[in-house]
C-alpha positions as CSV (number, residue, x, y, z in Angstrom):
1,X,-6.6,3.5,-3.4
2,X,-5.7,7.1,-4.1
3,X,-3.8,7.4,-0.9
4,X,-1.4,4.6,-2.0
5,X,-1.0,6.0,-5.4
6,X,-0.3,9.5,-4.1
7,X,2.4,8.0,-1.8
8,X,4.0,6.2,-4.8
9,X,3.9,9.5,-6.7
10,X,5.6,11.4,-3.8
11,X,8.4,8.8,-3.5
12,X,8.9,8.6,-7.3
13,X,9.1,12.4,-7.5
14,X,12.1,12.6,-5.2
15,X,13.8,9.8,-7.1
16,X,12.9,11.4,-10.4
17,X,14.3,14.8,-9.5
18,X,17.6,13.3,-8.3
19,X,17.9,11.1,-11.4
20,X,17.0,13.9,-13.9
21,X,19.4,16.3,-12.2
22,X,22.2,13.9,-12.6
23,X,21.4,12.9,-16.2
24,X,20.5,16.4,-17.6
25,X,22.8,18.7,-15.8
26,X,22.9,21.3,-18.6
27,X,19.2,21.0,-19.7
28,X,16.6,23.7,-18.9
29,X,14.4,23.5,-16.0
30,X,11.4,22.8,-18.2
31,X,13.1,19.9,-19.9
32,X,14.1,18.5,-16.5
33,X,10.6,18.9,-15.1
34,X,9.1,17.1,-18.2
35,X,11.5,14.2,-17.8
36,X,10.8,14.0,-14.1
37,X,7.0,13.9,-14.6
38,X,7.4,11.2,-17.3
39,X,9.4,9.1,-14.8
40,X,6.7,9.6,-12.0
41,X,3.9,8.6,-14.4
42,X,5.8,5.5,-15.4
43,X,6.0,4.4,-11.7
44,X,2.2,4.7,-11.1
45,X,1.1,1.1,-10.4
46,X,-2.0,1.0,-12.6
47,X,-2.8,-0.6,-15.9
48,X,-2.3,1.6,-18.9
49,X,-5.9,2.4,-19.9
50,X,-6.6,3.5,-16.3
51,X,-3.2,5.2,-16.0
52,X,-4.1,7.8,-18.6
53,X,-7.3,8.7,-16.8
54,X,-5.5,8.8,-13.5
55,X,-2.8,11.1,-14.8
56,X,-5.4,13.5,-16.0
57,X,-7.1,13.5,-12.6
58,X,-3.9,13.8,-10.6
59,X,-1.9,16.1,-13.0
60,X,-1.9,19.0,-10.6
61,X,-0.9,16.8,-7.8
62,X,1.9,15.3,-9.8
63,X,3.1,18.7,-10.9
64,X,3.0,20.1,-7.3
65,X,4.8,17.0,-6.0
66,X,7.7,17.4,-8.5
67,X,8.0,21.1,-7.6
68,X,8.1,20.2,-3.9
69,X,10.9,17.6,-4.6
70,X,12.8,20.2,-6.6
71,X,12.5,22.8,-3.7
72,X,13.6,20.1,-1.2
73,X,16.6,19.1,-3.3
74,X,17.7,22.8,-3.5
75,X,17.5,23.1,0.3
76,X,19.4,19.8,0.9
77,X,22.0,20.8,-1.7
78,X,23.1,23.8,0.3
79,X,23.3,22.0,3.7
């Protein structure tokens, strides 16, 4: 179960970073990251009562995944 959820989070993180970067071009990094995390959480395929618990359990993973997506996007941007 966690493996599928983590894959969903990874995929959503890349989409979120692209989307947020296009929407919030002049916003701060912190604002962009918060918005990206909100998007990722919204895409987790779990019912709401469980989603809150899952987000707490996976919060570091979600944060790290968004950071990795940002780093990847910066590399791709310059290629």
